[in-house]
C-alpha positions in Angstrom: 87.4 88.1 150.5 88.0 91.3 152.4 89.2 91.8 156.0 88.1 95.4 156.5 91.0 95.6 159.0 92.0 99.1 157.9 88.6 100.5 158.8 88.7 98.9 162.2 92.2 100.1 162.9 91.4 103.7 161.8 88.3 103.7 164.0 90.3 102.7 167.1 93.0 105.2 166.4 90.4 108.0 166.1 88.8 107.0 169.4 92.2 106.8 171.1 92.9 110.4 169.8 89.7 111.7 171.3 89.1 113.5 174.5 87.9 110.3 176.1 91.3 108.7 175.6 93.0 111.4 177.6 90.5 110.9 180.4 91.0 107.2 180.6 94.8 107.7 180.7 94.4 109.9 183.7 91.8 107.8 185.5 93.4 104.4 185.1 96.9 103.2 185.8 97.5 102.2 182.2 99.0 105.4 180.8 102.1 103.7 179.5 100.1 100.8 178.1 97.9 103.1 176.1 100.7 105.2 174.8 102.6 102.1 173.6 99.3 100.6 172.2 98.6 103.8 170.2 102.2 104.0 168.9 102.2 100.3 167.9 98.8 100.5 166.2 99.8 103.7 164.3 102.9 101.9 162.9 100.9 98.8 161.9 98.2 101.0 160.2 100.7 102.2 157.6 101.0 98.8 156.1 97.5 97.4 156.5 96.2 98.5 153.0 99.2 96.7 151.4 98.4 93.6 153.6 94.7 93.6 152.7 95.6 93.5 149.0 98.3 90.8 149.4 96.3 88.6 151.7 94.3 87.1 148.8 97.4 85.1 147.8 98.8 84.5 151.2 96.8 82.6 153.8 99.3 83.4 156.6 98.9 87.1 155.9 95.1 86.7 156.0 95.4 85.1 159.4 97.7 87.9 160.6 95.1 90.5 159.5 92.4 88.5 161.2 94.2 88.6 164.5 94.8 92.3 164.1 91.2 93.0 163.4 90.2 90.9 166.4 92.4 92.8 168.8 91.2 96.1 167.4 87.5 95.0 167.8 88.4 94.2 171.5 89.9 97.6 172.0 86.9 99.2 170.4 84.7 97.4 172.8 86.9 98.6 175.8 86.6 102.2 174.7 82.9 101.8 174.0 82.4 100.5 177.6 84.3 103.4 179.0 82.3 105.9 176.9 79.1 104.2 178.1 80.1 104.9 181.7 80.8 108.5 180.8 77.3 108.9 179.3 75.8 107.5 182.5 77.8 109.9 184.7 76.9 112.7 182.4 73.2 111.8 182.9 73.7 111.7 186.7 75.5 115.0 186.8 72.8 116.7 184.8 70.2 115.6 187.3 72.2 116.0 190.5 70.4 118.0 193.1 73.5 118.6 195.1 75.0 122.0 194.2 78.6 121.8 193.1 78.8 118.0 193.4 80.0 116.3 190.3 79.9 112.5 189.8 83.1 110.9 188.5 83.3 107.6 186.8 85.9 106.3 189.2 84.8 108.1 192.4 82.3 105.4 193.3 83.5 102.3 195.2 81.4 99.9 193.0 83.3 101.2 190.0 86.6 99.9 191.3 86.3 96.4 189.9 85.2 97.7 186.6 88.2 100.0 186.5 90.4 97.1 187.3 88.9 94.9 184.6 89.3 97.7 182.0 92.9 98.1 182.9 93.6 94.4 182.7 91.9 94.2 179.3 94.0 97.1 178.0 97.2 95.4 179.2 96.2 92.1 177.5 95.3 93.9 174.2 98.7 95.7 174.2 100.5 92.4 174.6 98.6 90.8 171.8 99.2 93.8 169.6 102.9 93.6 170.4 103.0 90.0 169.1 101.1 91.0 165.9 103.6 93.9 165.3 106.5 91.5 165.8 105.1 89.1 163.2 104.7 91.9 160.6 108.3 91.8 159.5 107.9 88.3 157.9 105.5 89.6 155.2 107.6 92.3 153.5 104.8 94.9 153.6 105.0 98.4 152.2 103.5 101.6 153.5 100.5 102.9 151.5 98.6 106.1 151.9 94.9 105.9 152.9 93.7 107.9 149.9 95.0 105.3 147.5 94.3 101.6 147.7 94.1 98.9 145.0 96.4 97.9 142.2 96.9 99.8 139.0 94.5 98.2 136.4 96.5 96.6 133.7 94.0 96.9 130.8 94.2 97.7 127.2 91.4 97.9 124.7 91.2 98.3 121.0 88.6 99.6 118.6 87.9 96.5 116.4 84.7 94.6 116.8 83.0 92.0 114.6 79.5 93.5 114.6 77.6 90.3 113.7 78.9 88.8 116.9 77.3 91.4 119.1 73.8 90.6 120.2 71.1 92.9 121.6 72.6 96.4 121.4 70.9 97.6 118.2 68.7 100.2 120.0 71.6 101.5 122.1 73.7 101.8 119.0 71.1 103.8 117.1 70.6 106.2 120.0 74.3 106.8 120.3 74.7 107.3 116.5 71.7 109.8 116.6 73.6 111.9 119.1 76.9 111.6 117.2 75.5 112.6 113.8 73.5 115.6 115.1 75.7 118.1 113.2 73.9 121.1 114.5 74.4 120.3 118.1 77.6 121.8 119.3 79.3 121.7 122.6 78.4 123.9 125.5 78.8 127.6 125.0 81.5 128.3 122.4 83.1 124.9 122.5 83.3 122.9 119.3 83.3 119.4 120.9 80.6 117.8 123.0 80.7 114.7 125.2 78.7 111.5 125.3 79.3 109.1 128.2 78.3 105.5 128.2 77.7 104.6 131.9 77.0 101.3 133.5 78.0 98.3 135.6 81.1 96.4 134.8 80.5 93.6 132.2 77.5 95.2 130.6 79.3 95.9 127.3 80.1 99.6 127.4 83.3 99.1 125.4 81.6 96.9 123.0 78.9 99.5 122.4 81.5 102.2 121.8 83.2 99.9 119.3 79.9 99.3 117.4 79.4 103.0 117.1 83.0 103.8 116.3 83.1 101.4 113.4 79.6 102.1 111.9 79.9 103.3 108.3 77.7 106.4 109.0 80.1 107.5 111.8 83.2 106.7 109.7 81.9 108.9 106.9 81.0 111.7 109.3 84.3 112.3 111.0 87.6 113.2 109.4 89.6 111.7 112.3 88.7 108.9 114.7 91.0 108.1 117.6 90.6 105.4 120.2 92.4 105.6 123.6 92.2 103.2 126.5 92.5 105.3 129.6 91.9 102.9 132.5 92.7 104.3 135.9 95.7 106.3 134.8 94.3 109.6 133.5 97.7 111.1 132.8 97.3 114.0 130.4 100.9 113.7 129.1 100.3 110.0 128.2 96.9 110.6 126.7 98.3 113.5 124.7 101.1 111.3 123.4 98.6 108.6 122.3 96.3 111.1 120.6 99.1 112.9 118.8 100.5 109.5 117.6 97.1 108.4 116.3 96.4 111.8 114.6 99.9 112.1 112.9 100.9 108.5 112.5 104.2 109.5 114.1 105.4 108.3 117.5 106.2 110.9 120.1 109.3 109.9 122.0 110.5 112.0 124.9 108.7 115.0 123.7 107.5 117.7 126.1 103.8 118.6 126.5 104.6 121.9 124.7 106.0 120.1 121.7 103.1 117.6 121.6 100.4 120.2 121.9 101.9 122.1 118.9 101.7 118.9 116.8 98.2 118.2 118.1 96.9 121.7 117.2 98.4 121.3 113.7 96.8 117.9 113.2 93.4 118.7 114.6 92.6 122.3 113.7 89.3 122.6 111.9 89.0 118.8 111.5 85.9 117.0 112.7 87.1 114.6 115.4 85.6 111.5 117.1 87.7 110.6 120.2 86.9 107.6 122.3 88.2 107.6 125.9 87.6 104.1 127.0 87.3 102.9 130.6 87.8 106.2 132.5 88.0 106.0 136.3 88.0 108.6 139.1 89.9 106.5 141.6 92.9 107.7 143.5 95.5 110.2 142.5 95.8 108.7 139.0 92.1 109.1 138.2 90.4 111.8 136.3 89.8 115.2 138.0 88.1 118.4 136.9 91.4 120.1 136.3 92.8 117.2 134.3 89.7 117.2 132.2 89.6 120.9 131.6 93.3 120.9 130.6 92.8 118.1 128.1 89.5 119.5 126.7 91.1 122.9 126.1 93.8 121.3 123.9 91.0 119.6 121.8 88.8 122.6 121.3 90.6 123.6 118.0 88.6 120.9 116.2 85.7 121.6 113.9 82.2 122.2 115.2 80.3 119.0 115.7 83.3 117.0 117.0 82.5 114.4 119.7 84.1 112.6 122.6 82.7 109.3 123.7 83.6 108.3 127.3 82.9 104.9 128.8 82.9 104.7 132.6 81.6 102.8 135.5 81.2 105.9 137.6 78.5 108.5 137.1 80.8 111.0 138.9 83.1 110.8 135.9 80.4 112.0 133.5 79.3 114.7 136.0 82.7 116.3 136.3 82.9 116.5 132.5 79.9 118.9 132.7 77.1 119.0 130.2 77.9 115.4 129.0 75.0 113.5 127.6 74.8 110.3 129.7 73.7 107.0 128.0 72.9 104.6 130.8 73.5 101.0 129.6 71.1 98.5 131.0 70.9 94.7 131.0 69.9 92.7 127.9 66.4 91.2 127.6 66.0 87.5 128.4 65.7 86.4 124.7 69.0 88.1 123.8 70.6 86.6 126.9 69.5 83.1 125.9 70.9 83.6 122.4 74.3 84.5 123.8 74.3 81.7 126.4 73.4 79.0 123.8 76.0 80.3 121.4 78.6 80.1 124.2 77.6 76.8 125.8 76.8 74.6 122.7 78.1 74.0 119.2 75.5 74.4 116.5 75.2 70.7 116.3 74.6 70.3 120.0 71.9 72.9 120.4 69.1 70.5 119.6 70.6 67.5 121.4 70.3 68.7 125.0 66.8 69.9 125.8 67.1 69.3 129.5 70.3 71.3 129.7 68.6 74.1 127.7 65.9 74.2 130.4 68.5 74.4 133.2 70.3 77.0 131.1 67.1 79.2 131.4 67.6 79.4 135.1 71.3 80.0 134.8 70.7 82.9 132.4 68.3 84.5 134.9 71.2 84.3 137.4 73.2 86.5 135.0 70.7 89.4 135.2 71.2 90.6 131.7 75.0 91.2 132.0 76.7 89.9 128.8 80.1 89.2 130.5 78.3 86.9 133.0 76.7 85.0 130.1 80.0 84.6 128.4 81.6 83.5 131.7 79.0 80.8 132.6 78.4 79.7 129.0 82.1 79.2 128.5 82.4 77.4 131.8 79.7 74.9 130.7 80.8 74.5 127.1 83.1 71.5 127.7 80.9 69.7 130.3 77.5 68.5 129.3 76.8 66.5 132.6 73.3 67.4 133.9 74.5 67.3 137.5 77.3 69.8 136.8 74.9 72.1 135.2 72.5 71.9 138.1 75.4 72.6 140.4 76.3 75.8 138.5 72.6 76.8 138.6 72.3 76.3 142.3 75.7 77.9 143.3 76.4 81.5 144.0 78.6 82.7 141.2 81.4 83.6 143.5 81.8 79.9 144.4 82.6 79.1 140.8 86.1 79.1 139.3 86.8 82.4 137.6 89.3 83.3 134.9 91.0 86.8 134.8 88.6 88.0 132.1 85.4 86.7 133.8 82.6 88.5 135.5 83.6 88.6 139.1 87.1 89.9 138.5 85.5 92.6 136.2 83.1 93.6 139.0 85.9 93.4 141.6 87.8 96.2 139.8 84.9 98.5 140.7 85.0 97.3 144.3 88.7 97.9 144.5 88.2 101.4 143.3 85.7 102.2 146.1 86.8 104.7 148.8 87.8 102.8 152.0 84.9 104.1 154.0 82.3 102.7 151.5 83.6 99.1 151.5 82.1 98.0 154.9 78.8 99.7 154.0 78.7 97.7 150.8 79.6 94.5 152.6 76.9 95.0 155.2 74.3 94.8 152.4 75.3 91.2 151.8 73.3 90.3 154.9 70.1 91.0 152.9 68.6 88.5 150.4 68.8 89.0 146.7 66.2 91.3 145.2 65.7 93.1 148.5 64.3 96.6 148.2 66.5 98.8 150.3 65.3 102.1 151.7 67.8 104.7 152.7 65.8 105.7 155.8 66.0 102.2 157.1 69.6 101.4 156.1 71.3 104.6 157.3 70.4 104.0 161.0 71.9 100.5 160.8 75.1 101.8 159.2 75.3 104.4 161.9 74.9 101.7 164.6 77.8 99.7 163.2 80.0 102.8 163.2 80.4 102.7 159.5 79.3 106.4 159.1 81.8 108.8 160.5 82.1 112.5 160.4 85.4 113.9 159.2 87.2 117.2 158.8 85.4 117.8 155.5 81.9 117.1 156.9 82.2 117.8 160.6 79.1 120.0 160.7 76.9 117.5 158.9 74.6 115.2 160.7 75.5 111.5 160.4 72.2 110.9 158.6 73.2 113.3 155.8 76.7 111.7 155.5 75.0 108.3 155.3 72.7 109.5 152.5 75.8 110.7 150.7 77.5 107.3 151.1 74.5 105.6 149.5 74.5 108.1 146.6 78.2 107.4 146.0 77.4 103.7 145.8 74.6 104.4 143.4 76.8 106.6 141.2 79.2 103.6 140.9 76.2 101.3 140.0 76.5 99.1 143.0 72.9 100.1 143.8 70.2 100.5 141.2 67.9 103.4 142.0 64.2 102.7 141.8 62.9 105.9 143.4 64.8 109.1 144.3 63.0 111.8 146.2 66.3 113.6 146.9 65.9 113.0 150.7 64.8 109.4 150.4 66.2 106.6 148.1 64.7 103.3 147.2 67.1 100.9 145.5 68.2 97.3 144.8 71.4 95.4 144.2 72.0 93.6 141.0 72.2 89.9 141.6 75.8 89.7 140.5 76.7 92.7 142.6 75.1 90.9 145.5 77.3 87.9 144.8 80.3 90.2 144.8 79.2 91.6 148.2 79.0 88.1 149.6 82.4 87.2 148.3 84.0 90.2 149.8 82.2 89.9 153.2 82.0 86.1 153.8 84.7 86.0 156.6 83.0 88.5 158.9 79.4 88.3 157.7 77.2 85.2 157.8 73.7 84.0 157.3 72.0 80.6 157.7 72.7 80.1 154.0 76.4 80.4 154.6 78.2 79.4 157.8 82.0 79.5 157.9 83.7 76.5 159.6 85.3 78.6 162.3 82.4 80.9 162.7 82.7 81.6 166.5 86.0 83.4 166.0 85.5 85.4 162.8 81.8 86.2 162.4 80.6 89.5 163.7 77.4 90.1 161.7 74.6 87.6 161.1 71.3 87.7 159.2 68.5 85.1 159.5 65.8 85.1 156.8 62.2 85.0 157.8 61.9 82.0 155.5 64.5 80.1 157.5 63.0 81.1 160.8 59.6 79.8 159.7 61.1 76.3 159.5 60.8 74.2 162.6 64.6 73.9 163.0 65.9 74.6 166.5 69.4 74.5 165.2 68.9 77.8 163.4 68.7 80.0 166.4 71.1 77.9 168.4 73.8 78.7 165.8 73.8 82.3 167.3 74.9 81.1 170.7 78.3 80.1 169.4 79.0 83.6 168.2 80.0 85.4 171.4 81.6 88.4 169.7 78.6 89.0 167.5 77.7 92.7 166.7 74.7 92.2 164.5 71.6 90.0 164.5 69.4 91.0 161.6 66.1 89.6 160.3 65.5 91.2 156.9 62.0 91.0 155.5 62.0 90.3 151.7 58.3 91.0 150.9 57.6 93.8 153.3 54.6 91.8 154.4 54.9 91.2 158.1 53.7 87.7 158.9 54.2 86.7 162.5 56.9 84.0 163.0 56.1 81.3 165.5 59.3 79.3 165.9 62.0 78.3 168.3 63.5 81.8 168.5 60.3 82.9 170.1 61.2 80.9 173.1 61.7 83.4 175.9 64.4 81.3 177.6 66.4 81.1 174.4 66.2 84.9 173.9 67.4 85.4 177.5 70.4 83.1 176.8 71.1 84.9 173.6 71.1 88.3 175.3 73.2 87.1 178.3 75.8 85.4 176.2 76.3 87.9 173.3 77.5 91.0 175.1 78.8 93.1 172.3 75.7 93.6 170.1 75.3 96.9 168.3 72.3 95.8 166.2 69.5 93.6 167.5 66.5 92.8 165.3 63.6 91.1 167.1 60.9 92.3 164.8 58.0 90.1 163.8 58.7 87.3 166.4 55.4 87.4 168.3 57.2 88.2 171.5 55.0 88.7 174.6 57.7 90.2 176.8 61.0 91.8 176.2 63.5 90.4 178.7 64.7 92.8 181.4 68.3 91.6 180.6 68.1 93.8 177.5 69.4 96.6 179.7 72.7 94.8 180.0 73.5 95.3 176.3 75.5 98.4 176.9 77.0 98.6 173.4 73.6 98.4 171.7 72.8 101.2 169.1 69.9 99.7 167.2 66.9 97.8 168.6 63.9 96.8 166.5 60.9 95.2 168.3 58.4 96.1 165.6 55.4 93.9 164.7 55.3 92.2 168.1 51.7 92.8 168.7 51.4 91.1 172.1 53.9 93.4 173.9 52.0 95.9 176.1 55.0 97.4 177.9 58.7 97.8 177.7 61.0 96.8 180.6 62.4 99.8 182.6 65.8 98.4 182.0 65.7 99.5 178.4 66.4 103.0 179.8 69.9 101.9 180.6 70.9 101.7 177.0 72.6 105.1 176.8 74.3 104.3 173.5 71.0 103.4 171.8 70.5 105.5 168.6 67.5 103.8 167.0 64.4 102.3 168.6 61.7 100.8 166.4 58.3 99.9 168.0 56.1 100.0 164.9 52.8 98.0 165.1 53.2 97.1 168.7 49.4 97.6 168.9 49.0 96.9 172.6 51.8 99.2 173.8 50.2 101.9 176.0 53.1 103.6 177.6 56.8 104.1 177.4 59.0 103.8 180.5 59.0 107.0 182.5 62.9 107.2 182.4 63.0 107.1 178.5 64.8 110.5 178.8 67.8 108.5 179.9 68.3 107.4 176.3 70.4 110.4 175.7 71.8 109.2 172.4 68.5 108.3 170.8 68.2 109.8 167.3 65.5 107.7 165.6 62.2 106.6 167.2 59.4 104.8 165.4 56.4 103.7 167.4 52.8 102.7 167.5 51.1 103.6 170.8 47.6 103.1 172.1 47.0 106.6 173.6 45.3 109.8 172.7 48.6 111.8 172.9 52.3 111.0 172.8 53.9 110.1 176.2 55.6 112.8 178.1 58.8 110.8 178.1 59.3 111.6 174.4 59.8 115.3 175.2 63.0 114.4 177.1 64.6 112.7 174.0 66.5 115.9 173.1 68.9 114.1 170.7 66.0 112.9 168.6 66.4 113.6 164.8 63.6 111.4 163.4 60.2 110.6 164.9 57.8 108.2 163.1 54.3 107.7 164.5 52.3 105.0 162.8 48.9 103.3 163.1 48.1 105.1 166.4 44.3 104.7 166.1 43.5 106.7 169.3 46.0 109.5 168.8 44.3 112.9 168.7 47.3 115.2 169.4 51.0 114.9 169.4 51.1 116.8 172.7 53.1 119.7 174.0 56.1 117.5 174.5 57.0 118.0 170.9 58.1 121.6 171.7 61.1 120.1 173.6 62.5 118.2 170.6 64.9 121.0 169.6 66.9 118.7 167.2 64.0 117.0 165.4 64.6 117.1 161.7 62.0 114.6 160.3 58.5 113.9 161.4 56.6 111.0 159.8 52.9 110.4 160.7 51.2 107.4 159.1 47.6 106.1 159.4 46.7 108.0 162.5 43.0 108.1 161.7 41.9 110.3 164.6 44.8 112.8 164.7 43.2 116.3 164.5 46.0 118.9 164.8 49.7 119.7 164.8 49.0 123.0 166.6 51.0 122.0 169.7 54.1 121.7 167.6 56.8 124.3 167.5 59.4 122.6 165.3 61.7 125.2 163.9 64.3 122.7 163.2 62.0 120.4 161.1 63.2 119.7 157.6 60.9 116.9 156.5 57.2 116.5 157.2 55.5 113.4 155.9 51.8 112.8 156.5 50.0 109.7 155.2 46.3 108.7 155.7 45.3 111.1 158.5 41.9 112.2 157.2 40.9 114.2 160.3 44.1 116.2 160.5 43.5 119.9 160.0 46.5 121.5 158.5 44.9 124.9 158.0 45.6 126.0 161.6 48.4 128.3 162.8 51.4 125.9 162.7 53.7 128.9 163.1 56.6 126.8 164.3 56.9 124.9 161.0 59.2 126.8 158.7 62.3 126.0 156.6 60.9 122.7 155.4 62.9 120.9 152.7 60.4 118.1 152.0 56.7 118.0 152.5 54.5 114.9 151.7 50.8 114.9 152.2 49.0 111.8 151.0 45.4 110.8 151.8 44.1 114.1 153.1 40.9 116.2 153.0 42.9 119.4 152.2 41.1 121.8 149.9 44.1 124.1 149.6 47.8 124.0 150.6 48.3 125.3 154.2 49.2 128.9 154.3 52.2 128.3 156.7 53.9 126.4 153.9 54.8 129.8 152.5 57.4 130.0 155.3 59.4 127.4 153.4 59.3 129.1 150.0 63.0 129.4 149.8 63.9 126.0 151.2 61.4 123.4 150.0 63.0 120.9 147.6 60.4 118.2 147.3 56.6 118.3 147.4 54.3 115.3 147.1 50.5 115.5 147.0 48.6 112.3 146.8 44.9 111.3 147.1 44.0 114.8 148.1 40.6 114.4 146.5 39.3 117.9 147.5 42.3 119.9 146.4 41.1 122.1 143.5 44.1 124.4 142.8 47.6 125.3 143.8 47.9 128.9 145.2 49.3 131.8 143.3 52.1 132.0 145.8 53.3 128.6 144.7 55.4 130.4 142.1 57.6 131.6 145.0 59.0 128.1 145.7 62.2 128.8 143.7 64.2 126.0 145.4 61.6 123.2 144.5 63.4 120.4 142.6 60.7 117.6 142.5 56.9 117.9 142.4 54.8 114.7 142.5 51.0 114.9 142.2 48.9 111.7 142.2 45.2 110.9 142.4 44.1 114.5 142.9 40.9 114.2 141.0 39.8 117.9 141.3 43.1 119.5 140.5 42.6 120.9 136.9 45.3 123.5 136.4 48.7 124.8 137.4 48.8 128.4 138.7 50.4 131.2 136.7 54.1 131.7 137.2 55.1 128.0 137.1 57.9 128.9 134.7 59.6 130.8 137.6 60.3 127.4 139.3 63.7 127.2 137.5 65.1 124.7 140.0 62.4 122.1 139.2 64.1 119.1 137.7 61.4 116.4 137.9 57.6 116.6 137.6 55.5 113.5 138.0 51.7 113.5 137.6 49.4 110.5 137.5 45.6 109.9 137.7 44.8 113.6 137.6 42.9 115.9 135.2 46.3 117.7 134.9 47.6 114.7 132.9 45.1 115.3 130.1 45.9 119.0 129.9 49.6 118.5 129.8 49.6 115.5 127.5 47.9 117.4 124.7 50.3 120.3 125.2 47.6 122.8 126.0 47.9 125.8 128.1 49.4 124.0 131.1 52.2 122.4 129.0 53.7 125.8 128.3 53.9 126.3 132.1 56.1 123.3 132.7 58.0 122.8 129.4 61.2 124.0 131.0 61.3 120.9 133.4 64.0 118.4 132.2 62.1 115.3 133.4 58.3 115.0 133.1 56.5 111.7 133.9 52.8 111.5 133.0 50.9 108.4 134.2 54.2 106.5 134.4 55.5 107.5 131.0 58.4 109.8 130.3 57.2 112.8 128.3 59.5 114.0 125.5 60.5 117.7 125.8 59.9 119.7 122.7 61.3 123.0 121.8 58.8 125.9 122.4 59.5 129.2 121.0 
């Protein structure tokens, strides 16, 4: 389990160092307390990483960390409360009609008691923190820098493998050997050695595949020298050089300098064809691989003969990317039949395989739990080998894998190495995903606002000018590159992805102290749990105890109702009860995320305005709500408000402009134009308008949204024009199923787009104003544009375009001339269009797009052939 204490401590320290901290010191009589609190917390922070690692073997240390995290959360709440009051005063000042009069947080008499309470809480927190600091001495903790956490990986691999024991990797092996034996294919430029990386999740068998290839007779006969080096997380060039020289010369290098070793190496390798395997390469911490380390090593090896190869196995896509021009072989899970072969081999002797038909049937379900990962099959098969009791097998089938006893070489420890190597800021983001059910399809546009609401996405010195939404997308891409997430669709600005079942188990095992669901309730939940998810399936059960469970969690920050099937079916259960909802809101005061979607609510309680910490509120798919309470306008911290498919909603509160932190608004509204209140949401970054059947115009209020970056319009059947918009900051425009929308008008304010999607339109040609984005557009998607006959000649000017997707455009027959000028185009997808036939037969249009690395025609990857 993980405490995430370091993340919370760092967040509090950052807030204490902010401008708000200096104001609170001056305004309250707690200056000494705050100074001492900051000093004490700074001292404790230096040993927290060491404590988080050691807590797994020391329950007392885990308890100490729990108390530290709890007091830091309380301090975070205090600072949040103060900043909320600052936002309110800022709002009042901006609208004050009295010239020269400035409101001050502590100048009003009714603020005195609040000031007193804040002061008392700070004194109490400082005393508790002092006790925690005093207890620190008993644990013998060491200071550890924030840029390096986790233990050195004690791992050593060898090159031997008994090929008949390996099941299901024949195709991968042949593909690898094909690349290795391609003698005419040299490295990039003038280099003699090229790189092939085997990438994938821990436990998939990357090292095993490398061994199969390394020992194949065809490979052995093709290379004069074969050298195997286990790198692990210590990419030290001097150590690696020593091992390579020792293997190449059969002489040990003892206390020799790099200069002496490189002379020996050049002598041993010059003009010889080399196969070098660098097994288990990491990029974590100061000991991991870097671009400079790689270039230094590669330059020493470039004396080898043309056609030499380096095979790298790694769990991180970033490792392969920094090696530049490496061919990446992504290793995937095994098919079910091969998995069953491995499992039966591990769980039964040959004599037993016909004696236990019931266990074989249970084993089918256990194998599915393993998700095609060989190490998981070996783990569970070995666990069951010595116990043929049907009840025990059923227990293993029905348990999450993290509940089962694990040896040091089993699957969870193998996956946990990848988790330990994560940067600190990614760990809580990964843990948050444990709140979702297995096989959940995540969407970056939905997940990022939630991570922002929790405070998990933070700007830093390196990305201070980036919006939090961009930083969040980068976080998700980093988790994808480490194979914690499996990408299903990547449109550069949007990602759709899943978690492997075993990775989901890992997330639960890391998060289970602080995160909870109705499927897992810790015994002392009221003290430790901060985040809760309730599945729609559980809510559908007539069990009043389910929602009552929430009332015991007074320090809760998250209530989430994830939807597995993306089919919104109204839930009519106890949580719908209005009195219960009022109790929940009144008792749980520290919520950052509140999901009330799909609950058939009729009224949103006025008490919602008391949740001063709230950042994210989802009331979508409550189709009986016809108005929002005015009190919602008190939520000055609110960043995201979702009102999709609230079909009876006719108006927004007139003071919606008070939501000065709102960045994301998604709504369905029963009006002919957007409410005037939207024009006052000047912090808005994303606006999604969906299923507004009466909407004809967005309205002139759109001109006031000077920070709007993304506009999504879905199923607005009567929307006619965007001509009132002047969105010079807009980067993404998505339009789905708006058949009456005329895009051929003079939308002069739309320029500098990075992404444009138009699906379900009567367009006959691309709008001329799109030319204003010729140098910026990265993705273009055209779908169900039945009347679109051609792309304009000026389309060749879109030199920044990276992805083009065209589907169900039945009258689009040809690409324009000049398509070869689109040199940035990396992915082209075409389906259900006449263009597919022209391209598939490699006619005239194929020559226009042959330079594109990835071409998908009707769902099939098209092989690129050499033209010329």
